[in-house]
C-alpha positions as CSV (number, residue, x, y, z in Angstrom):
1,M,21.5,74.4,-10.2
2,E,18.6,74.5,-9.4
3,E,16.7,74.2,-12.1
4,D,18.4,70.5,-12.6
5,K,16.8,69.7,-9.2
6,K,12.8,70.6,-9.6
7,P,12.5,68.0,-12.6
8,E,14.3,65.4,-10.6
9,E,11.3,66.5,-7.0
10,N,8.8,66.2,-9.5
11,K,9.4,62.2,-11.2
12,E,7.4,59.3,-9.7
13,P,10.1,57.0,-7.6
14,E,10.1,53.9,-9.6
15,V,9.0,51.2,-7.5
16,V,11.1,48.1,-8.5
17,E,9.6,45.3,-8.1
18,P,12.3,41.6,-6.8
19,K,12.4,39.1,-9.3
20,V,11.5,36.3,-7.7
21,E,10.8,32.9,-10.4
22,E,8.9,30.0,-9.1
23,K,10.2,26.8,-9.6
24,Q,7.4,23.6,-9.3
25,A,9.0,21.0,-7.4
26,E,9.9,18.2,-8.9
27,V,7.9,14.6,-8.4
28,V,11.1,11.8,-8.0
29,N,8.9,8.3,-7.6
30,N,11.0,6.0,-6.4
31,G,8.9,3.5,-6.3
32,N,8.1,4.2,-2.2
33,E,4.1,4.0,-3.5
34,S,5.1,0.3,-5.0
35,N,6.8,-0.4,-2.1
36,G,4.5,0.1,-0.2
37,M,2.4,-2.4,-1.4
38,A,5.4,-5.0,-0.8
39,I,5.5,-4.1,2.1
40,A,1.6,-4.3,3.1
41,S,1.8,-7.9,1.4
42,L,4.5,-8.7,3.4
43,I,2.6,-7.6,6.4
44,L,-0.7,-9.5,5.7
45,G,1.4,-12.5,4.3
46,I,2.6,-13.4,7.7
47,I,-1.0,-12.2,9.5
48,S,-2.8,-14.5,7.5
49,I,-1.2,-17.2,8.9
50,L,-1.1,-16.3,12.1
51,F,-4.3,-16.1,12.0
52,N,-4.7,-19.6,10.7
53,F,-3.1,-20.3,13.4
54,I,-5.4,-18.7,15.7
55,G,-8.8,-20.2,14.9
56,Y,-9.7,-18.1,12.4
57,S,-9.0,-18.9,9.2
58,W,-11.6,-16.9,6.4
59,I,-10.7,-14.1,8.2
60,G,-6.6,-15.2,7.2
61,L,-7.8,-16.4,3.8
62,I,-9.1,-12.8,2.5
63,L,-6.5,-11.4,4.1
64,G,-3.7,-13.8,2.7
65,I,-6.1,-12.9,-0.9
66,V,-5.5,-9.1,-0.6
67,G,-2.2,-9.9,-0.4
68,I,-1.2,-12.2,-3.0
69,I,-3.8,-8.6,-4.9
70,L,-0.8,-6.1,-3.9
71,G,1.4,-8.0,-3.8
72,V,1.4,-8.7,-8.3
73,N,0.9,-4.5,-8.1
74,A,3.7,-4.2,-6.6
75,K,6.0,-6.3,-8.8
76,K,4.8,-4.7,-11.7
77,K,5.6,-1.4,-10.7
78,N,9.0,-2.4,-8.9
79,P,9.3,-5.2,-8.9
80,S,12.0,-6.4,-5.6
81,S,12.2,-8.8,-3.4
82,M,10.1,-7.3,-0.5
83,A,7.6,-8.0,-3.3
84,S,8.3,-11.4,-3.9
85,A,8.6,-12.1,0.1
86,G,4.5,-11.0,0.3
87,L,3.1,-12.6,-3.0
88,V,4.5,-15.5,-1.4
89,L,3.7,-15.3,1.7
90,S,-0.3,-14.5,0.9
91,I,-0.3,-17.7,-1.4
92,I,1.1,-19.9,1.7
93,G,-1.0,-17.8,4.4
94,T,-3.9,-18.5,1.7
95,A,-3.6,-21.9,0.3
96,L,-3.6,-22.6,4.5
97,C,-6.4,-21.1,5.1
98,A,-8.1,-22.2,2.7
99,V,-7.2,-26.3,3.7
100,V,-8.4,-25.6,6.9
101,F,-11.2,-24.0,6.7
102,I,-13.0,-26.2,3.3
103,A,-11.4,-29.0,6.6
104,C,-13.6,-27.3,8.9
105,V,-16.7,-27.4,6.8
106,A,-16.3,-30.9,6.4
107,C,-16.1,-31.2,10.1
108,V,-19.1,-29.9,11.4
109,G,-21.0,-31.5,8.3
110,I,-19.2,-35.4,9.1
111,I,-20.9,-34.4,13.2
112,G,-24.3,-33.0,11.4
113,L,-24.9,-36.2,9.5
114,G,-24.1,-38.4,12.3
115,A,-25.9,-36.4,14.8
116,S,-28.7,-36.4,12.2
117,L,-28.2,-40.9,11.9
118,A,-28.2,-41.6,15.3
């Protein structure tokens, strides 16, 4: 019996490494990115209309154009009612700001022309 114990003592202990399975998380795109673009388009459309009434129509014109671009991209990636609303509000804001901006430039031109004739 003692002979059986001696060979066991000479053995090196086995190192058992636990098996760890690495799983990569799957990235699921539920349209959150385009939903963010739709929200941004909606907000920019509203702000462009507000800037029209405040008197800074040139800022509203720029924001409306950016809103149109974001709204079109959002509708391409994930068509939703929010993307449509953002696109429509951005188009309305851009059109209003363009009309007001052109009217202001025309008024300044007429005032300048009247001053030069007097």
